C-alpha positions as CSV (number, residue, x, y, z in Angstrom):
1,M,-108.5,43.2,-10.9
2,T,-106.2,41.9,-13.6
3,L,-102.4,42.2,-13.5
4,S,-102.6,44.9,-16.0
5,D,-104.5,47.1,-13.4
6,M,-101.9,46.5,-10.7
7,T,-98.9,48.6,-9.4
8,Y,-95.6,47.1,-8.5
9,R,-92.5,47.8,-6.3
10,I,-89.2,46.0,-6.5
11,C,-87.0,45.7,-3.5
12,T,-83.4,44.8,-4.4
13,F,-80.7,43.4,-2.2
14,G,-77.1,42.4,-2.9
15,C,-74.8,42.6,-6.0
16,Q,-74.9,44.5,-9.3
17,M,-76.2,41.3,-10.9
18,N,-79.3,41.6,-8.8
19,K,-79.6,45.3,-9.9
20,H,-79.6,44.3,-13.4
21,D,-82.1,41.5,-12.7
22,S,-84.3,44.1,-11.0
23,E,-84.3,46.2,-14.2
24,R,-85.3,43.1,-16.2
25,V,-88.1,42.4,-13.7
26,A,-89.4,45.9,-14.1
27,G,-89.3,45.6,-17.9
28,L,-91.2,42.2,-17.8
29,L,-93.9,43.7,-15.4
30,E,-94.5,46.8,-17.4
31,E,-94.7,44.8,-20.6
32,S,-97.5,42.8,-18.7
33,G,-99.2,46.2,-18.0
34,L,-98.3,46.7,-14.5
35,C,-97.2,50.3,-13.4
36,A,-94.4,51.2,-11.0
37,L,-95.2,53.1,-7.9
38,A,-93.8,56.6,-7.5
39,D,-90.5,56.8,-5.8
40,D,-92.0,58.6,-2.7
41,A,-94.8,55.9,-2.4
42,H,-94.8,53.1,0.4
43,D,-94.2,49.5,-0.4
44,A,-97.4,48.7,1.3
45,D,-99.3,50.6,-1.3
46,A,-98.2,48.2,-4.1
47,D,-100.4,45.5,-5.5
48,V,-97.3,43.5,-6.4
49,V,-94.1,43.5,-4.2
50,V,-91.0,41.6,-5.7
51,Y,-87.9,40.9,-3.6
52,L,-84.7,40.2,-5.6
53,T,-82.6,38.7,-2.9
54,C,-79.0,38.0,-1.9
55,C,-77.8,35.2,0.4
56,V,-74.1,35.9,0.5
57,R,-74.4,37.0,4.2
58,E,-76.7,36.3,6.9
59,A,-77.6,40.0,7.4
60,A,-79.3,39.9,4.0
61,D,-81.4,36.9,5.0
62,K,-82.5,38.6,8.1
63,R,-83.5,41.8,6.3
64,L,-85.5,40.0,3.7
65,F,-87.3,37.9,6.2
66,G,-88.2,40.8,8.4
67,Q,-89.6,42.8,5.4
68,V,-91.5,39.8,4.1
69,A,-93.0,39.2,7.5
70,S,-94.0,42.9,7.9
71,L,-96.2,42.7,4.7
72,K,-98.4,39.8,6.1
73,S,-101.1,42.1,7.5
74,L,-99.7,45.6,6.6
75,P,-102.5,48.0,5.5
76,D,-101.9,50.6,2.7
77,S,-100.8,54.0,3.7
78,A,-104.5,55.1,4.1
79,G,-105.0,52.3,6.7
80,A,-107.2,50.0,4.6
81,P,-106.7,46.3,4.4
82,K,-104.9,45.4,1.3
83,R,-104.6,42.2,-0.7
84,R,-101.1,42.2,-2.3
85,L,-99.0,39.6,-4.3
86,V,-95.6,39.0,-2.8
87,A,-92.8,37.4,-4.9
88,V,-89.4,36.4,-3.7
89,G,-86.8,35.7,-6.3
90,G,-83.0,36.0,-6.6
91,C,-80.5,33.9,-4.6
92,I,-82.7,33.1,-1.6
93,G,-85.5,32.1,-3.8
94,Q,-83.1,29.8,-5.6
95,R,-81.7,28.4,-2.4
96,D,-84.8,28.0,-0.3
97,G,-87.6,27.3,-2.9
98,A,-90.9,26.0,-1.4
99,A,-89.5,26.3,2.2
100,L,-90.1,30.1,1.9
101,V,-93.9,29.6,1.5
102,E,-93.9,27.1,4.4
103,S,-92.2,29.8,6.6
104,F,-94.3,32.7,5.1
105,P,-97.6,31.5,3.8
106,H,-98.5,34.9,2.5
107,I,-95.7,34.7,-0.1
108,D,-97.4,34.1,-3.5
109,V,-94.6,33.4,-5.8
110,V,-91.1,32.0,-5.4
111,F,-88.6,32.0,-8.4
112,G,-85.1,31.5,-8.9
113,T,-82.0,33.1,-10.6
114,H,-82.6,31.2,-13.8
115,N,-86.3,31.7,-14.7
116,I,-86.9,35.5,-14.3
117,A,-88.8,35.4,-17.7
118,R,-91.5,33.3,-16.0
119,L,-92.4,35.8,-13.3
120,P,-95.4,37.4,-15.0
121,E,-97.0,33.9,-15.5
122,L,-96.3,32.9,-12.0
123,L,-97.8,36.1,-10.7
124,A,-100.9,35.6,-12.9
125,G,-101.3,32.0,-11.7
126,A,-101.0,33.0,-8.0
127,H,-103.6,35.8,-8.7
128,S,-106.2,33.6,-10.5
129,L,-105.8,30.4,-8.6
130,S,-105.1,32.0,-5.2
131,T,-102.4,29.3,-4.6
132,P,-98.7,29.9,-4.2
133,Q,-96.6,29.3,-7.3
134,V,-93.0,28.0,-6.8
135,E,-90.6,27.4,-9.6
136,V,-86.9,27.1,-9.3
137,L,-84.9,25.7,-12.1
138,D,-81.4,24.0,-11.9
139,G,-79.5,26.6,-13.8
140,Q,-78.6,24.5,-16.9
141,G,-79.0,26.1,-20.3
142,T,-78.1,29.5,-21.7
143,C,-78.3,33.0,-20.2
144,A,-81.6,34.8,-20.8
145,T,-80.4,38.1,-22.1
146,D,-83.2,39.1,-24.5
147,L,-85.7,40.2,-21.8
148,P,-87.3,43.7,-21.8
149,S,-85.6,46.0,-19.3
150,R,-86.5,49.2,-17.5
151,R,-83.1,50.9,-16.7
152,E,-82.7,53.0,-13.7
153,H,-80.7,55.5,-15.6
154,R,-81.1,56.2,-19.4
155,W,-77.3,56.9,-19.7
156,H,-76.1,53.8,-18.0
157,A,-76.6,50.1,-18.6
158,W,-75.6,46.8,-16.9
159,V,-74.5,44.3,-19.4
160,P,-73.9,40.8,-18.1
161,I,-71.3,38.9,-20.1
162,M,-71.6,35.7,-18.2
163,T,-73.3,34.3,-15.2
164,G,-72.4,31.7,-12.5
165,C,-69.0,30.9,-11.1
166,D,-66.6,28.0,-11.1
167,N,-64.3,29.0,-8.2
168,F,-66.2,27.6,-5.2
169,C,-64.4,29.6,-2.5
170,S,-65.0,27.9,0.7
171,Y,-67.1,30.7,2.3
172,C,-69.2,31.5,-0.7
173,V,-72.7,30.3,-1.7
174,V,-72.8,32.0,-5.2
175,P,-71.8,28.9,-7.3
176,Y,-74.7,26.9,-5.6
177,V,-77.5,29.6,-6.4
178,R,-76.1,31.1,-9.6
179,G,-74.8,27.9,-11.2
180,R,-71.6,27.1,-13.1
181,E,-70.0,29.6,-15.4
182,R,-71.9,30.3,-18.7
183,S,-70.6,33.0,-21.1
184,R,-72.5,35.0,-23.7
185,T,-71.0,34.9,-27.2
186,P,-69.1,38.1,-28.1
187,D,-71.5,38.7,-31.0
188,D,-74.4,38.7,-28.5
189,V,-72.8,41.1,-26.2
190,L,-71.7,43.4,-29.0
191,R,-75.2,43.5,-30.4
192,E,-76.6,44.5,-27.1
193,V,-74.1,47.2,-26.4
194,T,-74.6,48.6,-30.0
195,A,-78.4,48.8,-29.4
196,L,-77.8,50.5,-26.0
197,L,-75.7,53.1,-27.6
198,G,-78.5,53.8,-30.1
199,D,-80.8,54.3,-27.0
200,G,-78.5,57.0,-25.6
201,V,-76.4,54.9,-23.1
202,R,-73.0,56.6,-22.4
203,E,-71.6,54.1,-19.8
204,V,-71.9,50.4,-19.6
205,T,-70.8,48.0,-16.8
206,L,-69.8,44.5,-17.9
207,L,-71.0,42.0,-15.3
208,G,-70.0,38.6,-14.2
209,Q,-69.2,36.8,-10.9
210,N,-65.6,36.5,-12.4
211,V,-65.3,38.5,-15.6
212,N,-61.7,37.4,-16.0
213,S,-62.9,33.9,-16.8
214,Y,-65.2,35.2,-19.6
215,G,-65.1,32.9,-22.6
216,R,-63.4,29.9,-21.0
217,D,-66.5,27.7,-21.6
218,L,-66.8,28.9,-25.1
219,F,-63.3,28.9,-26.3
220,G,-61.3,26.7,-23.9
221,E,-59.4,29.8,-22.6
222,P,-60.5,33.2,-21.1
223,R,-61.0,35.9,-23.7
224,F,-62.1,38.9,-21.5
225,A,-59.2,41.2,-22.8
226,T,-60.5,40.6,-26.4
227,L,-64.1,41.3,-25.4
228,L,-63.0,44.5,-23.6
229,R,-61.3,45.8,-26.8
230,Q,-64.4,44.8,-28.9
231,V,-66.7,46.7,-26.6
232,A,-64.5,49.7,-26.7
233,G,-64.5,49.5,-30.4
234,C,-68.3,50.0,-30.4
235,G,-67.8,53.6,-29.3
236,V,-68.8,53.5,-25.7
237,E,-67.8,56.6,-23.9
238,R,-67.3,54.8,-20.5
239,I,-66.7,51.2,-19.7
240,R,-66.5,49.6,-16.2
241,F,-66.5,46.0,-15.2
242,A,-67.0,43.8,-12.2
243,T,-65.9,41.5,-10.6
244,S,-62.3,40.5,-11.2
245,H,-60.9,37.4,-9.5
246,P,-57.1,38.0,-8.7
247,K,-56.2,34.5,-9.7
248,D,-57.5,35.0,-13.2
249,I,-56.6,38.5,-14.2
250,S,-54.2,38.2,-17.1
251,D,-51.5,40.5,-18.5
252,E,-53.6,40.9,-21.6
253,T,-56.5,42.2,-19.5
254,I,-54.3,44.5,-17.5
255,A,-53.0,45.9,-20.8
256,A,-56.5,46.4,-22.2
257,F,-57.6,48.1,-18.9
258,A,-54.6,50.5,-19.1
259,E,-54.6,51.2,-22.9
260,L,-58.3,51.7,-23.6
261,P,-59.5,55.4,-22.9
262,A,-62.9,54.3,-22.5
263,V,-62.2,51.9,-19.7
264,M,-62.4,53.9,-16.6
265,P,-59.4,54.1,-14.2
266,A,-61.2,52.2,-11.4
267,L,-60.6,48.5,-10.7
268,H,-62.4,46.3,-8.2
269,L,-60.0,43.6,-7.2
270,P,-61.3,41.6,-4.2
271,V,-58.4,40.4,-1.9
272,Q,-60.6,39.0,1.0
273,S,-57.5,38.6,3.3
274,G,-53.9,39.5,3.4
275,S,-52.9,36.2,5.2
276,D,-51.7,33.4,3.0
277,A,-53.0,30.9,5.5
278,V,-56.5,32.4,5.4
279,L,-56.5,32.6,1.7
280,R,-55.6,29.0,1.5
281,A,-58.5,28.1,3.8
282,M,-60.7,30.4,1.7
283,R,-59.6,28.5,-1.5
284,R,-58.7,31.7,-3.2
285,N,-55.8,30.2,-5.0
286,Y,-53.4,33.2,-4.8
287,T,-51.0,34.5,-2.2
288,A,-50.6,38.1,-0.7
289,E,-47.4,38.4,-2.7
290,H,-49.1,37.5,-6.0
291,Y,-51.9,39.9,-5.3
292,L,-49.4,42.9,-4.6
293,G,-47.6,41.9,-7.8
294,L,-50.9,42.3,-9.7
295,V,-51.5,45.8,-8.1
296,R,-47.9,46.8,-9.2
297,K,-48.6,45.6,-12.7
298,V,-51.9,47.4,-13.0
299,R,-50.3,50.7,-11.7
300,E,-47.2,50.4,-13.9
301,A,-49.3,49.7,-17.0
302,A,-51.7,52.6,-16.4
303,A,-48.7,54.9,-15.9
304,R,-47.1,53.7,-19.1
305,A,-50.3,54.2,-21.1
306,G,-50.8,57.7,-19.7
307,K,-54.0,56.7,-17.7
308,G,-52.6,58.2,-14.5
309,E,-53.6,56.9,-11.1
310,V,-55.9,54.0,-10.7
311,A,-58.6,53.9,-8.1
312,L,-58.4,50.4,-6.5
313,S,-61.2,48.9,-4.5
314,T,-61.6,45.6,-2.8
315,D,-63.6,43.2,-0.5
316,V,-62.3,42.1,2.8
317,I,-63.6,39.4,5.2
318,V,-62.8,39.8,8.9
319,G,-63.1,36.8,11.4
320,F,-62.8,33.9,8.9
321,P,-62.7,30.8,11.0
322,G,-59.2,30.4,12.4
323,E,-58.1,33.8,11.6
324,S,-55.3,34.8,14.2
325,D,-54.1,38.1,15.3
326,A,-51.1,37.6,13.0
327,D,-53.4,36.8,10.1
328,F,-55.4,39.9,10.7
329,E,-52.2,42.1,11.0
330,A,-51.1,40.6,7.6
331,T,-54.4,42.0,6.2
332,M,-53.7,45.4,7.7
333,D,-50.3,45.4,6.2
334,L,-51.7,44.6,2.8
335,M,-54.4,47.2,3.0
336,R,-51.6,49.9,3.9
337,A,-49.4,48.7,1.0
338,V,-52.1,49.0,-1.6
339,G,-53.7,52.2,-0.4
340,Y,-57.3,51.5,-1.5
341,A,-59.6,54.2,-2.7
342,Q,-62.6,52.2,-1.3
343,A,-63.1,48.8,0.4
344,F,-66.2,46.9,1.2
345,T,-65.5,45.3,4.6
346,F,-67.6,42.3,6.1
347,I,-67.5,40.2,9.2
348,Y,-67.5,36.5,8.2
349,S,-71.0,35.1,7.7
350,R,-71.5,31.4,8.0
351,R,-73.3,29.9,5.1
352,E,-74.7,26.2,5.6
353,Q,-73.9,25.0,2.0
354,T,-70.3,26.0,2.1
355,P,-67.2,24.1,3.2
356,A,-66.2,26.8,5.5
357,A,-69.5,26.2,7.5
358,R,-67.9,23.0,8.8
359,L,-64.8,24.9,10.3
360,H,-64.6,25.3,14.0
361,D,-63.7,28.8,15.3
362,D,-63.7,29.9,19.0
363,T,-62.5,33.5,18.4
364,P,-64.6,35.7,20.7
365,R,-67.1,37.9,18.8
366,A,-65.7,40.9,20.6
367,V,-62.2,40.3,19.2
368,V,-63.6,39.9,15.7
369,Q,-65.6,43.2,16.2
370,E,-62.4,45.1,17.4
371,R,-60.5,43.9,14.3
372,F,-63.3,44.9,12.1
373,D,-63.4,48.4,13.6
374,R,-59.7,48.8,13.2
375,L,-60.0,47.8,9.5
376,V,-62.9,50.2,8.9
377,A,-60.8,53.1,10.4
378,L,-57.9,52.2,8.1
379,V,-60.2,52.0,5.1
380,Q,-61.7,55.5,5.9
381,Q,-58.1,56.9,6.3
382,S,-57.0,55.4,3.0
383,A,-60.1,56.7,1.1
384,W,-59.6,60.2,2.5
385,G,-56.0,60.2,1.4
386,C,-56.9,59.0,-2.1
387,N,-59.6,61.7,-2.4
388,Q,-57.1,64.5,-1.4
389,L,-55.2,63.9,-4.5
390,E,-58.1,65.3,-6.6
391,C,-58.2,68.7,-4.9
392,G,-57.5,71.4,-7.5
393,R,-58.0,69.1,-10.3
394,V,-60.6,69.1,-13.0
395,V,-62.5,65.9,-13.3
396,E,-65.1,64.8,-15.9
397,V,-68.3,64.0,-14.0
398,L,-71.2,61.9,-15.3
399,F,-74.1,63.5,-13.5
400,E,-76.7,61.2,-12.1
401,G,-79.3,63.7,-10.7
402,A,-79.6,65.7,-7.5
403,S,-77.9,64.8,-4.2
404,K,-80.1,62.9,-1.8
405,R,-79.5,65.5,0.9
406,D,-79.9,68.7,-1.1
407,A,-82.0,69.1,-4.2
408,R,-79.9,72.1,-5.3
409,V,-76.8,70.2,-5.5
410,L,-75.9,68.0,-8.4
411,A,-74.4,64.5,-7.8
412,G,-72.4,62.3,-10.2
413,K,-69.4,60.0,-10.7
414,S,-65.9,60.7,-11.6
415,P,-63.9,58.3,-13.8
416,K,-62.5,56.8,-10.6
417,N,-66.1,56.2,-9.4
418,Q,-65.9,58.8,-6.8
419,T,-69.1,60.7,-5.8
420,V,-68.8,64.3,-6.9
421,H,-71.1,67.1,-5.8
422,A,-71.4,70.5,-7.5
423,P,-74.0,73.4,-6.9
424,L,-76.9,73.5,-9.4
425,P,-76.4,76.9,-11.3
426,P,-79.1,79.5,-10.6
427,G,-82.1,79.3,-12.8
428,A,-81.1,75.7,-14.0
429,A,-83.0,72.5,-13.4
430,V,-81.4,69.2,-12.3
431,A,-82.8,67.6,-15.5
432,D,-80.7,69.9,-17.6
433,F,-77.5,68.1,-16.4
434,T,-78.6,64.7,-15.7
435,G,-76.9,62.2,-17.9
436,E,-74.3,64.8,-19.1
437,V,-70.6,64.4,-18.7
438,L,-69.1,67.7,-17.6
439,P,-65.9,69.1,-16.1
440,V,-65.9,70.0,-12.4
441,R,-63.0,71.8,-10.6
442,I,-62.5,69.9,-7.3
443,D,-62.2,72.3,-4.3
444,T,-63.0,70.0,-1.4
445,A,-62.2,66.3,-0.7
446,R,-64.0,64.3,2.0
447,T,-63.7,60.6,2.9
448,W,-66.6,59.5,0.7
449,Y,-67.1,62.4,-1.8
450,L,-65.6,65.2,-3.6
451,S,-67.1,68.7,-4.2
452,G,-66.5,71.5,-6.5
453,A,-67.9,73.8,-9.3
454,L,-68.9,73.3,-12.9
455,L,-66.5,75.1,-15.1
456,N,-68.0,78.1,-17.1
457,E,-67.3,76.4,-20.4
458,A,-69.3,73.4,-19.2
459,L,-72.3,75.7,-18.4
460,A,-72.0,77.4,-21.8
461,D,-72.1,74.0,-23.5
462,V,-75.3,73.0,-21.7
463,S,-76.8,76.4,-22.4
464,A,-75.9,76.0,-26.1
465,D,-77.9,72.8,-26.1
466,G,-81.0,74.9,-25.0
467,N,-81.1,73.4,-21.5
468,A,-79.6,75.7,-19.0
469,D,-79.3,79.5,-19.0
470,G,-75.4,79.4,-18.8
471,S,-75.1,81.4,-15.7
472,A,-72.2,80.7,-13.3
C-alpha cells in the first residue's frame, strides 16, 4: 500500500491557529492522494492519524497521550488488527520532539509548528523505511502560507497574518513553541483574501497570537488597523480577528473595529486576572484600570459609529501562584464591571518551560476549585444577561449547517458570534441554507444560544435562488 491508497483522520486540539494548521494538513494529505474518512467513521479505521496538538495546559497533554496510547494495539471497527501511521505535530511535537517516540514507540512521525509542509515526506519515509521520522525546526524564517488547504467550511476561512509571540507572559509556553513574532506582508495577506473571496468565502478570521502587534517586525511599528481597513476594502462580508493583547490594542485599531461595517461587533480581549498584583506576576504589562479604560473606549467608539453593542469575550486564569482571596475578588469585580458575553475560564496549569513554573504556591486545590466554580457561575449569569438583549430583535445569521442535537434545526452564528438556532422550513434541506446569511427573529435566549424563526422574506430569497420551496 502506498500513501495514495490510504485514508486519514486529523485530531485537533487547542487554538484557532491549530484549526487552520489542520486544514493545511488536510490539503497536503489530499494533494498526496490520501482520502479523508467520513465524519461518522472511527479514528481506528484510518490508515494515517495526525494529531495537531496544544501544550498551553496540562489537560491537553494528558488528552493527547491518552489518545496516542489507545492507538497502540487498537483494531479497526471490524475487530481486525490494523497497521496505521501515527503522526504528532503542533505545539507538543515542537516541544517534545524525539522524546515522544521514546515514550510511545508506535508513533511514526513527529513534526513541529514550523515544518507542516514536510509531513507527506515524513509519512512516506516512515511508511517505506518502517522507522520513526522526527523533524522539528527552530522556527526561524518566513511563514509558510502558500500550502494547499481543505477548509472545514466553504464560506469561512482562517487567514493567519502573523505567527509567534514576543510577549513572554510568565505562565505561557507559546513563544517557546511558536517562536518570535513574524508578520506576513500586507500584499501577501490581501492576495490570499482576494483569492478566498473568488472561491466563495464570505467570512474571514484574521489570526495571530497577538494581532495588535501585526507589522512591528516589518515596519518598526504595529499596523494592524491599516491591515483591517485594507482587508475590508477587498469586499469581505464579515471579518473577525483573534487574539488581541490589551497592552497593544491602539486607538487606531479601536476606530477601525468600530467604523468598518464588515468587522463584526465581537471582540476577544483576554484579561487573565483583575488583580494588578497577579497581572504583574503574569507579566501582562497592563493594569485592571487600563483594561477597563480600553473596554470603555471600545464601547464608546462603537456607539459613535452606530455599531451598537459590542459582545466582549475574554480568558481568565484562576489559581495563578500566589493569588489571594483579595486578588480573586478583584477578578470577580472586573468581570461584573465588564459584563462579558462569553469567557473562557481555566485553572492555572504549570508549564515547565515558563518562569511561573518556579513560583511557589500553597493554596489548597479545594480553594482554587471553589473560586473557579464561583467564576463559572458569574460567567453564565453574564452570558445569559447579554443574550436576553437579543429577544425580539432580528439578527443576520451565517448558517453553518444542522444543529448537532437535531437535524431539523439550523445552526449558525450571529454578528456577535452567538450560536443561533432556527427550525428548518418544511420541505427544505439543510444544504439549502448552509453558508447563507439570513435574518432570524429571536424569540428565546438561553445562556449559550439564541433561537428564533427565519423571516418569510429570507425564505423567499432562498426559494428565488432555486434552493428551498419558500414555505414558512
